[in-house]
C-alpha positions in Angstrom: -17.4 -20.6 72.7 -20.1 -18.5 74.3 -18.5 -15.3 73.1 -18.3 -16.7 69.6 -22.0 -17.6 69.6 -22.8 -14.1 71.0 -20.8 -12.5 68.2 -22.5 -14.8 65.7 -26.0 -13.8 67.0 -25.0 -10.1 66.9 -23.8 -10.5 63.3 -27.0 -12.2 62.2 -29.2 -9.6 63.9 -27.2 -6.9 62.3 -27.7 -8.5 58.9 -31.5 -8.7 59.5 -31.6 -5.0 60.6 -29.5 -4.1 57.6 -32.0 -5.8 55.3 -35.0 -4.3 57.1 -33.5 -0.8 56.6 -33.0 -1.2 52.9 -35.6 0.7 50.7 -38.4 -1.5 49.5 -39.1 -1.5 45.8 -41.8 0.9 44.9 -45.0 -0.3 43.4 -44.3 1.9 40.5 -41.0 0.1 39.8 -42.3 -1.5 36.6 -40.4 -2.6 33.5 -39.9 0.5 31.2 -40.9 0.2 27.6 -38.2 2.3 25.9 -34.7 1.2 25.2 -32.9 3.9 27.3 -35.2 3.1 30.2 -34.4 -0.6 30.1 -30.7 0.2 29.9 -30.9 2.5 32.9 -32.8 -0.1 34.9 -30.3 -2.8 33.9 -27.4 -0.8 35.2 -29.3 0.0 38.4 -30.1 -3.6 39.0 -26.5 -4.7 38.3 -25.3 -2.2 40.9 -27.8 -3.4 43.4 -26.7 -7.0 42.7 -23.0 -6.1 43.2 -23.8 -4.5 46.5 -25.9 -7.4 47.7 -23.2 -9.9 46.6 -20.6 -8.0 48.5 -22.8 -8.1 51.6 -23.4 -11.8 51.2 -19.7 -12.5 50.9 -19.0 -10.5 54.1 -21.7 -12.4 56.0 -20.4 -15.8 54.7 -16.9 -15.0 55.7 -17.9 -13.8 59.1 -20.1 -16.9 59.8 -17.4 -19.2 58.5 -14.9 -17.6 61.0 -17.3 -17.7 63.9 -18.9 -21.1 63.3 -16.4 -23.8 62.1 -19.2 -26.3 61.7 -21.1 -24.0 59.2 -22.0 -25.6 55.9 -20.3 -22.5 54.3 -17.0 -24.1 55.2 -17.8 -27.2 53.1 -15.8 -27.4 49.9 -12.9 -25.3 48.4 -13.5 -21.8 47.1 -13.4 -21.6 43.3 -14.0 -19.0 40.7 -16.1 -19.6 37.6 -17.2 -18.0 34.4 -19.9 -18.8 31.8 -19.0 -20.4 28.5 -20.0 -18.8 25.2 -19.8 -20.1 21.6 -17.7 -17.9 19.3 -15.5 -17.9 16.2 -12.0 -19.3 16.4 -9.0 -18.2 14.3 -5.4 -19.4 14.3 -2.5 -17.4 12.9 1.0 -18.2 11.9 3.5 -15.6 12.9 6.4 -14.7 10.6 9.1 -12.1 11.2 9.5 -9.4 8.6 10.5 -5.8 8.3 9.1 -2.4 7.0 10.2 -1.4 3.6 9.7 1.8 1.6 8.1 1.6 -1.8 9.6 4.9 -3.1 13.3 5.6 -2.6 14.4 8.0 -5.3 17.8 9.7 -5.9 17.9 13.3 -7.0 20.7 13.6 -9.6 22.3 16.2 -11.8 21.7 16.1 -15.5 25.0 17.8 -16.3 28.5 17.7 -14.7 29.5 20.6 -12.4 30.7 21.6 -9.0 28.0 21.9 -6.3 27.6 25.5 -5.1 25.2 24.5 -2.3 22.9 21.8 -1.0 19.8 23.3 0.6 18.6 20.3 2.6 19.8 18.0 5.3 19.1 14.4 6.3 15.7 14.1 7.9 14.2 17.2 6.2 10.8 16.8 4.7 10.6 18.0 1.1 7.9 18.4 -1.5 8.1 17.5 -5.2 9.7 20.3 -7.2 11.5 21.8 -4.2 15.0 23.1 -4.8 17.7 20.7 -3.4 21.0 21.9 -4.9 22.7 24.4 -7.2 25.5 23.7 -9.6 28.3 26.0 -10.8 28.2 25.8 -14.6 30.8 28.5 -15.4 32.6 26.0 -17.7 29.4 25.9 -19.8 29.4 29.7 -20.0 32.9 29.7 -21.3 32.1 27.0 -23.9 29.2 29.0 -25.0 31.4 32.1 -25.4 33.9 30.2 -27.5 31.1 28.7 -29.7 29.5 32.1 -30.1 32.8 33.5 -31.5 33.1 30.6 -33.9 29.5 30.9 -34.9 30.0 34.7 -35.7 32.9 33.8 -38.0 31.0 30.9 -39.5 28.0 33.2 -40.3 30.3 35.8 -41.9 32.0 33.1 -44.1 28.6 31.7 -45.0 27.3 35.1 -46.1 30.4 35.8 -48.2 30.2 32.3 -49.7 26.5 32.7 -50.4 27.1 36.0 -52.3 29.8 34.4 -54.4 27.6 31.4 -55.1 24.8 33.7 -56.3 27.4 35.2 -58.8 28.3 31.7 -59.9 31.7 32.1 -58.3 33.2 29.2 -56.3 32.2 25.6 -56.0 28.9 24.3 -54.6 30.8 22.2 -52.0 32.3 25.3 -50.5 28.9 26.9 -50.2 27.4 23.8 -48.5 30.3 23.4 -46.1 29.9 27.0 -45.0 26.2 26.5 -44.5 26.6 23.2 -42.6 29.3 24.8 -40.3 26.8 27.5 -39.2 24.0 25.1 -38.5 26.4 22.8 -36.5 27.6 25.6 -34.3 24.0 26.8 -33.8 23.0 23.4 -32.6 26.0 23.2 -30.3 25.1 26.6 -28.8 21.5 25.5 -28.3 22.6 22.3 -26.5 24.8 24.4 -24.1 22.0 26.8 -23.5 19.8 23.9 -22.5 22.5 22.4 -20.2 22.7 25.9 -18.5 19.1 25.6 -17.4 20.1 22.4 -15.5 22.1 24.3 -12.9 19.4 23.6 -10.3 18.4 20.2 -9.0 14.8 19.7 -7.8 13.1 17.0 -5.7 11.6 14.4 -8.0 9.1 13.2 -5.3 7.8 14.3 -1.9 9.2 12.6 1.2 12.0 12.7 3.7 15.7 13.2 2.9 17.2 9.9 3.7 20.8 10.5 2.6 22.8 13.6 1.5 25.3 11.9 -0.9 27.2 15.1 -1.9 28.0 18.3 -0.2 28.7 21.8 -1.4 32.1 22.1 -3.2 32.1 18.5 -4.5 31.8 17.5 -8.1 28.5 16.1 -9.4 28.2 14.0 -12.5 25.1 13.0 -14.5 23.3 10.1 -12.9 25.3 10.2 -9.6 22.9 10.8 -6.6 23.2 14.1 -4.8 20.3 13.6 -2.4 18.3 10.4 -1.7 14.6 10.9 -0.9 12.4 8.4 0.9 8.6 8.5 0.6 7.5 7.2 4.0 3.8 7.6 3.2 3.9 4.5 1.1 5.3 1.6 3.1 4.9 -2.2 3.1 5.9 -5.0 5.4 7.8 -7.8 3.7 8.2 -11.3 5.1 9.2 -14.7 3.8 6.4 -17.3 4.4 7.1 -21.0 4.4 5.8 -22.7 1.2 3.3 -24.9 3.1 1.2 -21.8 3.8 1.0 -21.0 0.1 -2.7 -22.0 0.0 -3.5 -19.9 3.1 -2.9 -16.5 1.7 -3.9 -14.7 -1.5 -3.6 -11.3 -3.1 -5.8 -8.7 -1.3 -6.2 -10.8 1.9 -6.2 -8.8 5.1 -3.5 -9.7 7.7 -2.4 -8.4 11.1 0.9 -6.7 11.6 2.5 -6.1 15.0 5.5 -3.9 15.7 7.2 -5.1 18.9 9.3 -1.9 19.3 6.3 0.4 19.1 3.8 -2.0 20.8 1.1 -1.3 18.2 -0.9 -3.4 15.9 -2.5 -2.6 12.6 -4.0 -4.4 9.6 -3.1 -4.3 5.9 -3.8 -6.0 2.6 -1.5 -8.3 0.7 0.0 -6.4 -2.2 2.4 -8.9 -3.5 3.0 -12.7 -3.4 6.3 -13.9 -4.7 6.1 -15.9 -8.0 9.0 -18.2 -7.0 10.1 -20.3 -4.1 13.5 -19.7 -2.6 15.3 -23.0 -3.0 17.6 -22.4 0.0 14.9 -22.0 2.7 11.7 -23.1 0.9 9.9 -19.7 1.4 8.1 -17.2 -0.8 7.9 -13.5 -0.4 4.8 -11.7 0.8 4.3 -7.9 1.0 1.5 -6.1 2.8 0.7 -2.4 2.3 0.5 -0.6 5.6 -0.5 3.0 6.5 1.9 5.3 8.2 -0.5 8.0 9.3 1.4 8.9 12.5 4.8 8.7 10.8 6.1 6.2 13.4 7.0 3.5 11.0 10.5 3.5 9.7 12.2 1.4 6.9 13.9 -1.7 8.3 11.7 -1.6 11.5 11.0 -5.2 12.8 7.5 -6.4 12.2 5.6 -9.6 12.9 3.1 -10.7 10.2 0.2 -12.8 11.4 -1.4 -14.8 8.6 -4.6 -16.7 9.3 -4.2 -20.4 8.5 -7.3 -21.8 10.3 -10.8 -20.6 11.1 -13.9 -22.2 12.5 -17.2 -20.5 13.3 -19.5 -20.9 16.3 -17.5 -23.3 18.4 -16.8 -23.8 22.1 -13.4 -22.3 23.1 -11.8 -22.6 26.5 -8.4 -21.6 27.9 -5.9 -24.3 27.3 -4.8 -24.4 30.9 -8.3 -25.5 32.1 -8.1 -28.7 30.1 -6.8 -31.4 32.4 -5.8 -35.0 31.5 -6.3 -38.2 33.4 -3.6 -40.9 33.7 -5.3 -42.9 31.0 -5.0 -39.9 28.6 -8.6 -38.7 28.6 -9.1 -34.9 28.7 -11.6 -33.2 30.9 -12.7 -29.9 32.3 -14.5 -29.1 35.6 -17.9 -27.4 35.4 -20.4 -26.2 38.0 -23.6 -28.1 38.8 -26.4 -26.9 41.1 -28.5 -29.5 42.9 -30.9 -29.1 45.8 -29.4 -25.7 46.6 -25.9 -27.1 46.8 -23.1 -26.5 44.4 -20.8 -29.3 43.1 -17.9 -29.7 40.7 -18.6 -32.0 37.8 -16.1 -33.6 35.5 -16.8 -33.3 31.8 -14.8 -35.4 29.4 -14.0 -33.5 26.2 -12.5 -33.9 22.8 -10.3 -31.0 21.8 -9.3 -29.6 18.4 -7.1 -26.8 17.2 -5.4 -24.4 19.6 -3.9 -21.0 19.4 -2.7 -18.2 21.8 -3.6 -20.1 25.0 -7.1 -21.2 23.8 -8.4 -24.5 22.4 -11.5 -25.7 20.6 -13.7 -28.2 22.5 -15.2 -30.4 19.7 -17.4 -32.5 22.0 -18.3 -32.8 25.7 -19.5 -29.2 26.2 -22.4 -27.4 24.6 -21.3 -23.8 25.4 -24.0 -23.2 28.0 -22.1 -24.5 31.0 -20.4 -22.5 33.7 -16.8 -23.6 33.9 -14.4 -23.5 36.9 -11.6 -21.1 36.0 -9.7 -21.1 39.3 -9.4 -23.9 41.8 -10.2 -26.7 39.4 -6.9 -28.5 40.0 -7.4 -31.2 42.6 -11.2 -31.3 42.5 -12.9 -34.7 42.0 -16.2 -35.3 40.3 -19.0 -34.4 42.8 -16.9 -32.4 45.2 -18.9 -29.6 46.9 -17.5 -26.1 46.1 -18.0 -22.6 47.2 -18.2 -19.9 44.5 -16.5 -16.8 45.7 -17.0 -14.6 42.6 -18.7 -15.1 39.3 -16.8 -13.3 36.6 -19.0 -11.4 34.2 -16.7 -12.1 31.2 -16.7 -15.3 29.2 -14.4 -18.2 30.3 -12.1 -17.7 27.3 -11.4 -14.1 28.4 
């Protein structure tokens, strides 16, 4: 016991010497007038407070170990944090997926065999870029045949025209010869136009999603050769339950989370379904989302968070700090200082809406209290407590 007292005395003397050796505040240590000076002094004082708090904690622990009868050993150790009033929002989470707004197929306008396809799946293309070339030899042969017929038709027409000028032959023969020339000229003009369609170009800019046909295969009008996806214009689509119909509107901003990418972004509602699905009582909602980094892919799983409740300037506490008595009354434990002693006090509260581990306290707390965040379980009203550390952040995290 004598050794313990000697150690205690040495510890106390060391603390006194430590305090005596600390630099005393200069007389010129006055409050600065400018903003930067105030900020610098605030940081300096916070640092000094942290160092002093650490020293006090070490002394308290040492005294408590050496002197079991010390008042520092009275009451359990707790952690606390100040309450603040803030805005509260609650969201409903709905699973959806990423969809592409532009998905266009590049097709041939004429039938022909593909000579080559110049792109592969995953390639980025620009609007107007060459995608494929068609072999239109068959059209060249048709043009040669029609050109031969046209030459003959023109010769017949010229002869018939000269006879008609001499009042020889019938008018119907003259008109038939003229019509035959004009018909063949139109047919030749159509084939010449088709010949210009031997090349297929990208209708939009984007990424090649699917190469539908390869070189050597036959292409027909309207059949896709390459499918292009515009990943720069994406939206998240989800089916929202009909009871949230009044909570969302066109242009509203909502949160979007992508679990696979571990990122979150915001977007605005671009479409609200005009009908309710009778099978599951939901309506469709689409939200435009940016894809600046190119990480979003069509069909990617997304979580849409739609705000369904909001309240401003309220007291919000972590849900796990609200305890309940056997009789059903809710309460939280707060800190009270009296005559230099620290006690735990029970405050009965009325709670409201909750979300994401937090809950609104409608009555019982003003928002200026210091709440016990750790060690509150098992405390009774008026129990002495020891505060080990005061967290700088608010009680609701």
